[in-house]
Steps between C-alpha positions, in 0.01 A plus 500: 500500500334780696699711745281363779600145403870591501461659845318193632766260371794706622332543839487119525876473445675471840748766392227764466221390734581755775532799268250783524287571193707809414826304527360219288385749238866577416548131415178486299605807299806320358337156462388343175311177434542236234345164422748222425377189321600144589858409406607861437815631667473805722878529466793273427819437691751768407250761379561852636335530841272803482176423682344304785178297468207425730264215419131596493395155375659196341827315564860567401783247492842641587791289380865521402688320225867407486727501195374156395137616515416299811211650695504578872159608630528763772132542584144520371339828602130571544265798551627763745870424452769723351798418281791525448645558846844598372613817330399789721741796518737359240527446127469142386316228314215268585660201677248244371220432253140587593254283304120515520357159591146629563368809318612792714393858560809685620555842649835642390697782658822650354782435745646852467166656601446240773844573648416872523189416702700265723752776573221727625322231703718336768216271616465357151877452479504306828215276382678434171818405685295256712361338186849472352629362831236227495609403148862479614402274791303280260802466270724420799258229609500349152879496497507328840251241372734412215804478727354326805229273358483216252284517187205318661493758781545789256191390306302482824620850593400622154143382553496661844617826344235476228234460769599845621558677168251330268271311737147523632393327822221244462412345835807291594667530158654773288409527133782621273303741280744496208546202269864388523644226282763268642751670271415843642528371857838352414612832351423674828762306694741388229421129487362262237139447399540128572612569858199725561263244348643222718479713816142605426404133465657428840318791664168393348543150642540659844189721439711812542423609144186465287367641174142612446285438193645810331859391555583745781722376781345459845762508775489355849729765641518359853591159363775642280648692792536175694705356212782752549512524879 
């Protein structure tokens, strides 16, 4: 990837969009690019945490596994996003697996070098803390969903969240731009595939959820919101 392409992608990342060209050049100087094929792992849970990644193109599934091998999907990340969000200013390990689910061109930056730039750029530090704060709020909201809402409502909230993170607005509907199986949806909220399948059937009968000819979900977001009021 050309330096100009790296600059263009990093400039599109919210974390870097307000940086001057000279400030951004320090990031570009330590950045590398790599193409990851479908089904490859960028890293695995427990690997030494030594770099941060920015997605130029493609999609990455972030998920954790427990001692029995059960999968818990944290998120599916798309172009412009960074990962992981943990590990700055401390030694540690990657907290989850990062698997390529759509061939991805990634920009990688060594964390040690990135931290040095952060220490000399207070504005960048503040923006990073805001990004991390948003992730913490998201995790808090997910925890509240599990505590305060039944499984039917949790599945509705999952689709509402996917509209925001993996959705594209089409007139009155939102298209979920990533193919999710019922098993994967279940793994996002810790329920069974059968429960998700049954709930999806109910939502389709109410015209709150559709699928297009390619199998992508189409979501009536306003309708779903009414279900949990």
